[in-house]
C-alpha positions as CSV (number, residue, x, y, z in Angstrom):
1,M,13.5,10.1,-73.9
2,R,10.7,8.9,-71.2
3,T,7.4,10.8,-70.9
4,L,7.0,12.5,-68.0
5,L,3.3,11.9,-66.8
6,W,1.9,14.7,-64.8
7,P,-1.6,13.8,-62.2
8,V,-4.4,15.6,-63.4
9,L,-6.2,16.9,-60.3
10,P,-9.8,19.5,-60.8
11,S,-8.6,22.9,-61.4
12,D,-10.5,24.0,-58.3
13,V,-9.2,21.5,-56.1
14,S,-5.6,22.2,-57.3
15,T,-5.9,25.9,-56.9
16,E,-7.5,25.7,-53.4
17,V,-5.1,23.5,-51.8
18,F,-1.8,23.9,-53.7
19,G,-2.4,27.5,-54.7
20,S,-1.7,28.4,-58.4
21,P,0.6,26.3,-59.7
22,A,3.6,27.8,-61.7
23,P,3.1,26.6,-65.7
24,C,4.9,23.5,-66.9
25,H,6.9,24.4,-70.4
26,D,9.5,22.3,-70.5
27,E,10.8,18.6,-68.5
28,E,12.8,20.3,-65.8
29,S,9.9,22.8,-64.7
30,C,7.3,19.6,-64.6
31,K,9.9,17.6,-62.4
32,V,10.1,20.5,-60.5
33,R,6.2,21.0,-60.6
34,L,5.9,17.8,-59.4
35,S,8.4,17.4,-56.6
36,T,6.5,20.6,-55.3
37,L,2.8,19.0,-55.5
38,T,4.1,15.7,-54.1
39,S,5.9,17.9,-50.8
40,K,2.4,19.3,-50.5
41,L,0.5,16.2,-50.8
42,D,2.8,14.7,-47.9
43,E,1.8,17.7,-45.6
44,L,-1.7,17.3,-46.4
45,R,-1.2,13.5,-45.4
46,D,0.0,14.2,-42.5
47,E,-2.1,17.0,-41.8
48,M,-4.8,14.4,-41.9
49,R,-3.6,11.7,-40.1
50,G,-3.1,14.2,-37.2
51,K,-6.5,15.1,-37.3
52,H,-7.7,11.8,-37.8
53,L,-5.9,10.5,-34.3
54,T,-7.4,13.8,-32.7
55,L,-10.8,12.5,-34.2
56,Q,-10.0,8.7,-32.8
57,A,-8.8,9.9,-29.1
58,L,-12.2,12.5,-28.8
59,E,-13.8,9.3,-29.9
60,E,-12.2,7.2,-27.3
61,I,-12.6,9.6,-24.5
62,R,-16.8,10.2,-25.3
63,G,-16.6,6.5,-24.9
64,G,-15.1,6.4,-21.8
65,I,-17.3,9.3,-20.2
66,L,-20.3,7.1,-21.4
67,S,-18.6,3.3,-19.9
68,G,-17.4,5.4,-16.5
69,R,-14.3,4.2,-17.2
70,R,-10.6,6.7,-17.7
71,V,-9.1,6.6,-21.0
72,E,-5.0,6.2,-22.0
73,L,-3.9,9.0,-23.6
74,P,-0.2,9.4,-24.6
75,S,1.5,12.4,-23.0
76,A,1.6,15.2,-25.3
77,Q,-2.1,14.6,-26.4
78,R,-3.5,14.9,-22.7
79,Q,-1.1,18.2,-22.0
80,H,-2.3,19.5,-25.0
81,L,-5.9,18.6,-24.2
82,E,-5.5,19.7,-20.7
83,R,-4.9,23.3,-21.6
84,G,-8.5,23.8,-23.5
85,S,-9.9,21.4,-20.5
86,P,-9.2,20.7,-17.5
87,M,-12.0,18.1,-17.2
88,I,-9.6,16.0,-19.0
89,S,-7.4,15.1,-16.0
90,E,-10.7,13.4,-14.6
91,V,-11.2,10.6,-17.3
92,T,-7.9,10.0,-18.7
93,F,-4.4,8.9,-17.6
94,D,-0.7,9.5,-18.5
95,A,-0.1,6.6,-20.8
96,R,3.5,7.1,-19.1
97,H,2.2,5.9,-15.5
98,R,-0.6,2.5,-16.6
99,P,-0.6,-0.5,-14.4
100,V,2.5,-3.1,-15.4
101,S,1.4,-6.5,-15.0
102,T,3.5,-9.4,-14.7
103,N,3.3,-13.3,-14.9
104,V,3.9,-14.5,-10.9
105,T,1.7,-17.9,-11.4
106,R,5.0,-20.0,-11.6
107,H,6.2,-18.3,-8.8
108,F,2.8,-18.7,-6.5
109,Q,2.4,-20.8,-4.0
110,R,-1.3,-21.8,-3.2
111,P,-0.9,-21.9,1.0
112,C,-2.7,-23.8,3.4
113,C,-6.7,-23.6,2.5
114,N,-8.3,-26.8,0.9
115,D,-11.3,-26.1,2.7
116,A,-13.8,-24.8,0.7
117,H,-15.5,-23.1,4.1
118,F,-12.3,-21.8,5.3
119,Q,-12.6,-17.7,4.5
120,V,-9.1,-15.4,5.7
121,R,-10.5,-12.4,6.9
122,Q,-7.1,-10.9,8.0
123,H,-3.5,-11.9,7.9
124,A,-0.2,-11.3,9.3
125,F,3.6,-12.3,9.1
126,L,5.2,-13.2,12.8
127,H,9.0,-13.1,12.4
128,L,10.7,-15.3,14.6
129,K,14.0,-14.1,16.1
130,K,16.6,-16.3,13.9
131,S,20.5,-17.9,15.7
132,P,23.3,-17.6,13.8
133,G,23.6,-20.3,10.9
134,S,20.1,-21.6,11.7
135,K,18.0,-22.6,9.0
136,S,14.8,-22.3,10.5
137,A,12.0,-20.2,9.3
138,S,12.6,-16.5,9.9
139,A,8.5,-15.8,10.1
140,L,5.4,-17.5,10.6
141,L,1.9,-16.7,8.7
142,V,-1.2,-16.0,11.1
143,L,-4.6,-16.2,9.7
144,L,-8.0,-15.1,11.0
145,D,-10.9,-16.4,9.5
146,S,-14.5,-15.8,9.3
147,E,-15.6,-17.7,12.0
148,S,-12.6,-15.4,14.7
149,K,-10.5,-19.0,14.6
150,L,-6.6,-18.3,14.5
151,S,-4.4,-20.6,12.6
152,I,-1.0,-20.3,12.0
153,Y,0.9,-21.8,9.3
154,S,5.0,-22.4,8.1
155,L,6.2,-20.6,4.9
156,E,6.2,-24.0,3.3
157,N,2.6,-24.5,4.1
158,E,2.7,-26.6,7.3
159,P,-0.5,-25.8,9.6
160,L,1.2,-25.2,12.9
161,L,-2.0,-24.2,14.8
162,D,-5.4,-25.2,13.2
163,R,-8.3,-22.6,14.0
164,F,-7.8,-22.0,17.5
165,D,-11.4,-20.0,18.8
166,L,-9.7,-16.6,20.3
167,G,-13.1,-16.7,22.7
168,H,-14.8,-13.1,21.0
169,E,-18.6,-13.5,20.8
170,G,-18.8,-11.3,17.8
171,K,-16.5,-10.6,14.9
172,I,-12.8,-9.0,15.1
173,I,-12.5,-5.9,13.5
174,Q,-8.7,-5.9,13.9
175,L,-5.7,-8.6,14.3
176,E,-2.0,-7.3,15.4
177,L,0.9,-8.8,16.3
178,S,4.0,-8.0,18.8
179,P,6.3,-5.1,18.0
180,T,9.4,-7.3,18.7
181,Q,10.7,-10.6,18.6
182,E,11.6,-11.3,22.0
183,N,8.3,-12.5,23.2
184,H,5.4,-13.1,20.8
185,F,1.6,-12.4,21.5
186,V,-1.7,-11.9,19.4
187,V,-3.9,-8.8,19.9
188,T,-7.4,-9.0,18.8
189,V,-10.1,-6.3,19.1
190,G,-13.6,-7.7,18.8
191,E,-16.8,-5.5,17.8
192,D,-17.7,-5.6,21.5
193,N,-14.9,-3.1,22.2
194,G,-13.0,-6.2,23.4
195,I,-9.3,-6.8,23.3
196,R,-7.8,-10.1,24.2
197,V,-4.2,-10.4,24.0
198,H,-3.1,-14.4,23.5
199,N,0.7,-15.4,24.1
200,I,2.4,-17.1,21.3
201,K,4.2,-20.0,22.4
202,I,7.4,-21.2,19.4
203,I,9.3,-24.5,20.2
204,A,11.9,-25.5,18.2
205,K,12.6,-29.2,18.4
206,K,16.0,-30.7,16.5
207,Q,15.3,-34.1,15.5
208,K,18.1,-36.4,14.9
209,T,18.5,-38.7,11.7
210,D,21.2,-41.3,12.3
211,V,23.4,-41.3,9.9
212,P,25.4,-44.6,8.5
213,G,29.1,-44.4,8.1
214,K,31.0,-45.5,5.0
215,D,34.2,-47.6,5.4
216,G,37.5,-44.8,5.4
217,E,35.0,-41.8,6.1
218,K,36.3,-39.2,8.1
219,E,34.7,-38.4,11.5
220,E,34.6,-34.4,10.5
221,E,32.5,-35.4,7.0
222,K,30.5,-38.1,8.9
223,E,29.2,-35.0,11.8
224,K,28.8,-32.4,8.6
225,E,26.4,-34.7,7.2
226,K,25.1,-35.6,10.1
227,K,24.2,-32.2,10.8
228,D,22.5,-31.6,7.7
229,K,20.1,-34.2,8.4
230,D,19.1,-32.8,11.2
231,V,15.6,-31.5,10.6
232,R,14.0,-28.9,12.9
233,T,10.3,-28.8,13.3
234,L,8.0,-26.3,15.3
235,N,5.8,-26.2,17.8
236,V,3.4,-23.6,18.1
237,T,0.9,-23.0,21.3
238,A,-1.6,-20.2,22.0
239,S,-3.1,-19.2,25.6
240,L,-5.0,-16.2,27.0
241,A,-3.0,-13.8,28.4
242,T,-5.6,-10.6,29.1
243,Q,-8.7,-9.9,28.3
244,F,-10.0,-5.7,29.2
245,T,-11.9,-3.2,27.5
246,L,-12.5,0.7,27.6
247,S,-13.0,1.9,30.6
248,H,-16.6,1.9,31.9
249,G,-18.3,5.8,32.5
250,E,-20.9,8.0,31.2
251,L,-19.8,7.4,27.1
252,E,-19.2,3.7,27.9
253,E,-22.4,3.2,25.3
254,T,-21.5,5.7,22.5
255,R,-17.4,5.2,22.9
256,K,-16.3,2.8,20.0
257,L,-12.9,1.3,19.9
258,N,-11.5,2.0,16.3
259,V,-7.7,1.0,16.6
260,V,-5.2,-0.9,19.1
261,L,-1.5,-0.5,18.6
262,P,0.8,-2.4,20.7
263,I,4.3,-1.1,21.4
264,E,7.4,-2.4,23.7
265,R,9.4,0.2,25.7
266,G,12.5,-2.1,27.3
267,S,10.9,-4.4,29.3
268,Q,7.8,-3.1,29.4
269,T,4.6,-3.7,27.2
270,F,1.6,-1.5,26.6
271,F,-1.3,-1.2,24.2
272,I,-2.8,2.1,22.7
273,A,-6.1,2.3,21.8
274,G,-8.1,4.8,19.8
275,D,-11.8,5.7,20.2
276,S,-14.7,6.5,17.9
277,L,-14.9,10.3,20.4
278,G,-10.8,11.3,19.7
279,G,-9.8,9.9,22.5
280,V,-6.3,7.7,23.1
281,S,-6.1,5.2,25.7
282,V,-2.9,3.8,27.7
283,F,-3.1,0.0,29.0
284,F,-0.9,-1.9,30.8
285,R,0.3,-5.5,29.6
286,N,-2.1,-7.0,32.2
287,G,-5.4,-4.1,31.0
288,T,-5.3,-1.7,33.6
289,M,-5.5,1.7,32.0
290,R,-2.9,4.2,33.0
291,G,-4.9,7.2,31.3
292,R,-6.7,8.6,28.5
293,V,-6.4,12.2,26.8
294,R,-8.5,13.4,23.9
295,V,-6.4,14.2,20.9
296,T,-8.6,14.9,18.5
297,E,-12.7,16.4,17.9
298,D,-12.9,15.0,14.6
299,P,-16.1,13.3,13.5
300,G,-15.0,9.8,13.2
301,G,-12.3,10.2,16.5
302,V,-9.3,8.6,15.9
303,K,-8.7,6.9,12.9
304,G,-5.5,5.1,12.9
305,L,-1.9,4.8,14.4
306,I,1.6,4.0,14.0
307,R,4.8,3.3,15.5
308,A,6.9,6.7,15.5
309,Q,10.8,7.2,16.8
310,G,11.6,3.6,17.8
311,Q,8.4,3.3,19.5
312,Q,9.0,6.4,21.7
313,Q,6.1,8.2,20.0
314,V,2.9,7.2,18.3
315,L,1.7,8.7,15.6
316,F,-2.3,9.3,15.6
317,Y,-4.6,10.9,12.9
318,S,-8.1,11.3,12.2
319,S,-10.1,12.9,9.3
320,H,-8.5,16.2,9.6
321,A,-5.7,16.0,12.0
322,F,-2.7,14.0,12.7
323,G,0.0,14.5,15.8
324,F,2.4,12.9,17.8
325,F,1.1,11.1,21.1
326,S,3.4,9.6,24.2
327,P,2.9,6.7,25.8
328,S,5.1,7.5,28.7
329,Q,3.7,10.7,29.3
330,V,-0.2,9.8,28.7
331,D,0.1,13.3,26.5
332,L,0.6,15.0,23.0
333,Q,3.9,16.6,22.8
334,Y,2.9,18.9,20.3
335,P,-0.2,20.5,18.9
336,P,-1.5,18.5,15.9
337,C,-1.3,19.1,12.1
338,T,-4.3,20.5,10.5
339,G,-4.8,22.6,7.3
340,W,-6.5,20.0,4.7
341,N,-10.1,20.5,3.7
342,S,-10.9,17.1,2.1
343,P,-11.0,13.9,4.8
344,L,-8.2,11.9,5.1
345,Y,-7.8,8.4,3.6
346,D,-5.0,6.6,4.4
347,L,-1.4,8.2,6.2
348,A,2.1,7.0,5.7
349,M,5.7,7.6,7.2
350,E,8.7,7.2,5.6
351,P,11.0,3.7,6.4
352,G,12.9,4.7,9.5
353,Y,11.5,8.2,9.9
354,S,14.8,9.4,8.9
355,T,13.8,12.4,7.4
356,G,10.4,13.0,9.3
357,R,8.5,13.2,6.4
358,V,4.6,12.2,6.7
359,L,2.3,11.2,3.9
360,L,-1.2,12.1,3.8
361,A,-3.9,10.7,1.0
362,L,-6.8,12.4,1.0
363,Q,-10.3,11.3,-0.2
364,D,-10.3,13.5,-3.2
365,G,-7.0,12.1,-4.6
366,D,-4.6,14.5,-3.2
367,V,-1.3,13.8,-1.6
368,L,0.4,15.9,0.6
369,V,3.9,15.8,2.1
370,Y,4.1,17.3,5.6
371,A,8.1,17.7,7.0
372,T,7.3,17.2,11.0
373,T,11.4,18.2,11.8
374,C,13.3,21.4,10.9
375,G,17.0,20.8,12.0
376,K,16.6,19.9,15.9
377,S,13.4,21.2,16.1
378,K,10.3,18.6,16.2
379,A,7.5,21.0,16.5
380,I,7.2,21.6,13.2
381,H,4.7,21.1,10.3
382,S,5.0,22.4,6.9
383,L,3.8,21.3,4.0
384,R,6.6,20.7,1.7
385,K,4.6,19.2,-1.4
386,K,1.4,18.7,-2.7
387,Q,0.5,16.0,-5.8
388,P,-2.6,16.7,-7.0
389,K,-5.2,14.1,-8.4
390,N,-4.7,14.9,-11.8
391,G,-1.3,15.1,-11.9
392,Y,-0.3,11.3,-13.7
């Protein structure tokens, strides 16, 4: 019969950790005693491992605080630590929401910029009207460089318009494109409050290539092959349509143009301009001012403009308010929505404005969701949801 080896521990340790063990008289009692001590050792190991992980997490949090970076923590640990200290949410983030990086280098195409001095400041995509069955390009890449010159490239990196001078004296602070595909134009805003509109004319030319036919080949097959060989080239030109600025007056020197938005209603084109004194101005296509209304008294004035409800309305926002402006009536349709303390950083609407919800991102990290409709009523501004900055 094999001899059962009994692990020898100091009497004070075994008594403190495991209590007073039962005496071992025979082989059966020794097996029971060994099984009991083994299970207790396993529990002690798990407890020590948990404490080690806790110390490791606290050390990572300490290092993150000293280095100024946020530390990744599992959801359970983060929630447990937040119960004791709400400041944990300021220096950590949930592991479930860690950034996901993907390798897109094999799908990346470097467009146009072989010149080391060519520095792109702003860019946009100019969508083209596509005829049924056409294989022509669906969009063009519009670039504005550091010298305030305009370039247009195809998606195949073919230069169509190379560094066209837009005529601004200073830097260009904003670039906007035509909202529809019926007629194309570019709106640029300069530091001198000047607005310049350039028409973009795009002509597609078909270059036919002669394809020799083979003996006995059917006429239908030759026509099909000939159509496949047809090549379409785009000819792009730009010309100045109009230029204008904010109306002259006693506030001319202090008023600063912040944002411009082109809209089209039927056959008419309007330019909506928001300035630093909280005013929204409406201009005709030829640059004549239709009217101006002051919509906010917040510092900095109107920060942004967004098309809403099929270009029937324009949503404006400032640091502490947003509302809907009617270009046709040159007036506010409803009182602006306010009620938050931190300044507004950015604003977005749901695609298509189907639900009437507006999302606000504040500078303190909070995200607010407002409902601007309730049934058939459109004058409702109610806070539906608030996502705090620590709610990862």
